C-alpha positions as CSV (number, residue, x, y, z in Angstrom):
1,M,0.0,0.0,0.0
2,T,2.6,2.6,-1.1
3,C,1.5,6.2,-0.4
4,D,2.5,9.4,-2.1
5,P,4.4,11.1,0.7
6,F,3.9,14.6,-0.8
7,R,0.1,14.4,-0.9
8,I,-1.8,16.3,1.7
9,S,-2.8,14.3,4.8
10,H,-3.9,15.3,8.2
11,W,-2.4,13.8,11.4
12,Q,-5.1,13.7,14.0
13,L,-4.0,14.6,17.5
14,A,-5.3,14.9,21.0
15,H,-7.4,17.9,22.2
16,G,-8.9,18.3,18.7
17,R,-5.7,19.3,17.0
18,T,-4.6,18.3,13.5
19,L,-1.3,18.8,11.6
20,E,-1.1,19.0,7.9
21,L,1.6,16.7,6.4
22,G,2.9,16.2,2.9
23,P,3.4,19.4,0.8
24,R,6.0,20.9,3.2
25,G,8.3,19.4,5.8
26,V,7.5,19.9,9.5
27,L,10.0,20.5,12.2
28,M,9.9,18.9,15.7
29,A,12.2,20.5,18.3
30,I,14.0,18.2,20.8
31,I,13.6,19.5,24.3
32,N,15.4,17.1,26.7
33,V,14.6,17.7,30.3
34,T,17.5,15.4,31.3
35,P,21.0,15.7,32.8
36,D,22.6,13.1,30.5
37,S,21.3,13.3,26.9
38,F,24.1,12.6,24.4
39,S,24.5,16.2,22.9
40,D,22.7,18.6,25.3
41,G,22.5,16.8,28.6
42,G,21.9,19.2,31.5
43,R,21.3,22.3,29.4
44,F,17.5,22.3,29.8
45,A,17.1,20.1,33.0
46,D,15.5,23.0,34.8
47,A,11.8,23.4,33.8
48,T,12.1,27.1,33.3
49,A,15.1,26.7,31.0
50,A,13.3,24.0,29.1
51,V,10.2,26.1,28.5
52,A,12.3,29.1,27.4
53,T,14.2,26.9,24.9
54,A,10.9,25.5,23.6
55,M,9.5,28.9,23.0
56,R,12.7,29.9,21.1
57,A,12.3,26.8,19.0
58,I,8.8,27.9,18.0
59,D,10.1,31.3,17.0
60,D,12.7,29.5,14.9
61,G,10.1,27.5,13.0
62,A,9.3,24.4,15.0
63,A,5.7,23.2,14.8
64,I,6.1,20.4,17.4
65,L,7.9,20.4,20.7
66,D,9.1,16.9,21.8
67,I,9.5,16.8,25.6
68,G,11.6,14.0,27.0
69,G,12.6,13.1,30.6
70,E,14.8,10.1,30.1
71,S,17.9,9.9,27.9
72,T,17.7,7.3,25.1
73,R,21.5,7.3,24.4
74,P,23.2,3.9,24.7
75,D,24.2,3.0,28.4
76,A,22.3,6.0,29.8
77,D,21.3,5.7,33.5
78,P,17.7,4.4,33.8
79,V,15.1,6.7,35.2
80,D,11.9,5.6,37.0
81,A,8.5,6.7,36.1
82,A,8.2,9.1,39.0
83,E,11.4,10.9,38.1
84,E,10.5,11.1,34.4
85,Q,7.1,12.6,35.3
86,A,8.6,15.1,37.7
87,R,10.9,16.3,35.0
88,I,8.4,16.7,32.1
89,L,4.9,17.3,33.4
90,P,5.7,20.9,34.7
91,V,7.2,21.7,31.3
92,I,4.2,20.3,29.4
93,E,1.7,22.1,31.6
94,A,3.6,25.4,31.2
95,L,3.9,25.1,27.4
96,A,0.2,24.2,27.1
97,R,-0.6,27.5,28.9
98,Q,1.9,29.6,27.0
99,T,1.8,28.5,23.4
100,D,-0.4,27.0,20.7
101,G,2.5,24.9,19.5
102,I,1.9,21.1,19.3
103,I,3.4,19.2,22.2
104,S,4.8,15.7,22.0
105,V,5.8,13.5,24.9
106,D,8.9,11.3,24.3
107,T,8.1,8.2,26.5
108,Y,7.5,4.5,26.3
109,R,5.6,4.4,29.6
110,A,1.8,4.2,29.4
111,D,1.3,5.9,32.7
112,T,3.6,8.8,31.8
113,A,1.9,9.1,28.4
114,R,-1.6,9.3,30.0
115,L,-0.5,12.0,32.4
116,A,1.3,14.0,29.7
117,V,-1.8,14.1,27.5
118,K,-3.9,15.1,30.4
119,A,-1.3,17.9,31.1
120,G,-1.7,19.1,27.5
121,A,0.4,16.9,25.2
122,H,-1.0,16.2,21.7
123,I,1.4,13.4,20.6
124,V,2.9,10.3,22.2
125,N,6.4,9.5,20.8
126,D,7.4,5.9,21.7
127,V,11.0,4.9,20.9
128,H,10.2,1.3,21.6
129,G,7.5,1.1,18.9
130,L,4.7,0.1,21.4
131,Q,6.6,-3.2,22.1
132,R,8.0,-2.4,25.5
133,E,4.7,-1.3,27.1
134,P,1.9,-2.2,24.6
135,A,-0.6,-0.5,26.9
136,I,0.7,2.8,25.6
137,A,-1.3,2.1,22.4
138,Q,-4.4,2.0,24.5
139,V,-3.6,5.3,26.0
140,A,-3.3,6.8,22.5
141,A,-6.6,5.2,21.5
142,E,-8.5,6.4,24.6
143,T,-7.1,10.0,24.6
144,G,-7.1,10.5,20.8
145,A,-3.3,11.4,20.9
146,G,-1.3,11.3,17.8
147,L,1.1,8.4,18.0
148,C,4.7,8.2,16.7
149,V,5.9,4.6,16.4
150,M,9.6,4.1,16.2
151,H,11.7,1.2,14.9
152,T,14.5,0.0,17.2
153,G,17.1,-2.8,16.9
154,R,17.8,-2.8,20.6
155,D,17.4,-5.9,22.7
156,R,16.4,-8.2,19.8
157,Q,17.8,-10.1,16.9
158,K,17.6,-8.0,13.7
159,L,17.0,-9.3,10.2
160,G,20.0,-9.0,7.8
161,D,18.4,-6.5,5.5
162,V,17.8,-3.1,7.0
163,V,14.6,-2.4,5.1
164,E,13.1,-5.9,5.7
165,D,13.8,-5.4,9.4
166,Q,11.8,-2.2,9.3
167,F,8.8,-4.0,7.9
168,H,9.2,-6.9,10.3
169,F,9.3,-4.7,13.4
170,L,6.9,-1.9,12.4
171,S,4.3,-4.4,11.1
172,R,4.1,-5.9,14.6
173,S,3.9,-2.3,16.1
174,L,1.0,-1.5,13.8
175,Q,-0.8,-4.7,14.8
176,I,-0.5,-3.6,18.4
177,A,-1.9,-0.2,17.5
178,A,-4.8,-1.7,15.5
179,E,-5.7,-4.1,18.3
180,A,-5.8,-1.2,20.7
181,G,-8.2,0.7,18.4
182,V,-5.7,3.4,17.3
183,A,-6.9,4.8,13.9
184,R,-4.3,4.9,11.2
185,D,-4.7,8.7,10.7
186,R,-3.3,9.1,14.2
187,I,-0.1,7.3,13.4
188,V,3.3,8.3,12.0
189,L,6.3,6.0,11.8
190,D,10.0,6.6,12.5
191,P,12.8,4.4,11.1
192,G,14.9,4.9,14.3
193,Y,18.1,6.2,12.9
194,G,20.9,5.4,15.4
195,F,19.0,2.9,17.5
196,A,21.1,-0.2,17.3
197,K,22.2,0.6,13.8
198,D,25.8,1.0,12.7
199,V,27.1,3.6,10.3
200,D,26.6,1.5,7.2
201,E,23.1,0.5,8.2
202,N,22.1,4.1,8.8
203,L,23.4,5.2,5.5
204,E,21.7,2.3,3.7
205,L,18.5,3.2,5.4
206,M,18.8,6.8,4.1
207,A,19.6,5.5,0.6
208,R,16.7,3.2,0.5
209,F,14.3,5.4,2.5
210,A,11.7,5.6,-0.4
211,E,11.1,1.9,0.0
212,L,9.5,2.5,3.4
213,H,6.5,4.3,1.8
214,R,5.1,0.8,1.1
215,L,3.9,0.9,4.8
216,G,1.4,3.6,3.7
217,L,2.0,6.1,6.5
218,P,3.9,9.4,7.0
219,F,7.4,9.2,8.4
220,L,9.2,11.2,11.1
221,V,13.0,11.0,11.0
222,G,15.5,11.8,13.8
223,T,19.0,11.9,12.5
224,S,20.0,15.0,14.5
225,R,23.6,14.9,15.7
226,K,23.7,11.1,15.6
227,R,27.0,9.2,15.7
228,F,26.8,8.2,12.0
229,I,26.9,11.8,11.0
230,G,30.0,12.2,13.2
231,A,31.5,9.2,11.5
232,V,31.0,10.7,8.1
233,T,31.9,14.3,8.9
234,G,34.5,13.8,11.7
235,R,32.5,16.2,13.9
236,E,31.7,15.9,17.6
237,A,28.0,15.9,18.6
238,K,27.7,19.6,19.2
239,D,29.2,20.4,15.8
240,R,26.9,18.1,13.7
241,D,24.1,20.5,12.9
242,A,25.3,21.2,9.3
243,G,25.6,17.4,8.7
244,T,22.1,17.0,10.2
245,A,20.7,19.7,7.9
246,A,22.1,17.8,4.9
247,T,20.3,14.6,6.0
248,T,17.1,16.7,6.5
249,A,17.3,17.9,2.9
250,L,18.1,14.5,1.5
251,L,15.4,12.7,3.5
252,R,12.8,15.4,2.7
253,V,13.4,14.8,-1.0
254,A,13.0,11.1,-0.4
255,G,9.6,11.8,1.2
256,A,10.1,12.2,5.0
257,A,7.4,14.4,6.6
258,I,8.6,15.4,10.0
259,F,12.2,16.1,11.2
260,R,13.1,15.8,14.9
261,V,16.1,18.2,15.4
262,H,18.2,20.0,18.0
263,D,18.9,23.2,15.9
264,V,15.6,24.3,14.4
265,A,16.9,27.3,12.5
266,I,19.5,25.5,10.3
267,N,17.1,22.7,9.5
268,R,14.3,25.2,8.7
269,D,16.6,26.6,6.0
270,A,17.5,23.1,4.7
271,L,13.8,22.2,4.5
272,A,13.0,25.5,2.8
273,M,15.4,24.7,0.0
274,A,14.3,21.1,-0.3
275,D,10.6,22.1,-0.4
276,A,11.3,24.8,-3.0
277,M,13.0,22.3,-5.2
278,L,10.2,19.8,-4.9
279,I,7.6,22.5,-5.7
280,A,9.6,23.5,-8.8
281,K,9.9,19.8,-9.8
282,N,6.1,19.2,-9.4
283,S,5.2,22.4,-11.2
284,R,7.3,21.3,-14.2
285,R,5.6,17.9,-14.1
286,D,2.2,19.5,-14.0
287,M,2.9,21.6,-17.0
288,K,3.6,18.6,-19.2
289,P,0.8,17.8,-21.7
């Protein structure tokens, strides 16, 4: 069921919100309320600082603010649900009062997701693809939240082909969502760049990205400052925003819809150029007899 990734669709979200996808790329700003995230750990651990950073991200062009309270970097210290909630819920509540921006909660925990949506979040972003706590799909169904379902290779045996492994894992995730009653127009997928994927696997997944449209749903991508960009460019994490912007432009042309990034401004410019090129290409196609 291959979809046209540039056709207009509407992602249905909690609290009656919708987000148009397709014709232009959408930016999601990473707001880590953590002391140990791989590239910005500790910078926004204070709720006031996190809210201020989120508001600047909106000014820079972000449509979505993704709020996370537990680092997903390899070997990060685990955080229990109470600590995760203490970190993120005040930020979500403040942002819901102060902005019309769309708020996403980055969590795999069903209880945290439910509280976050109650606090004002519109989207649940699960890096375990509903397969660590399947009850999170029920939360999305009951609250009407948009649901981002990410592929991961962690803690399991992967298939040898990177694209076939995407279909293998994400098909199971979509089955969990369907059984919980989540409508397909509330779901976007994420190929999980950097999550138990080596440099070659990440690059191949970029090169073959268009094949993923056979799943028939919009895609969010999160390449921002990932190690494979560092391997290619030789840059440390804090200096990988130009490399990230390059992946944003390339993946937009390949049909990605949403881009989860640290530096909103540079990726806004990369998306503007990619979208302008796509518009010119489509206009030329439409003029042909």
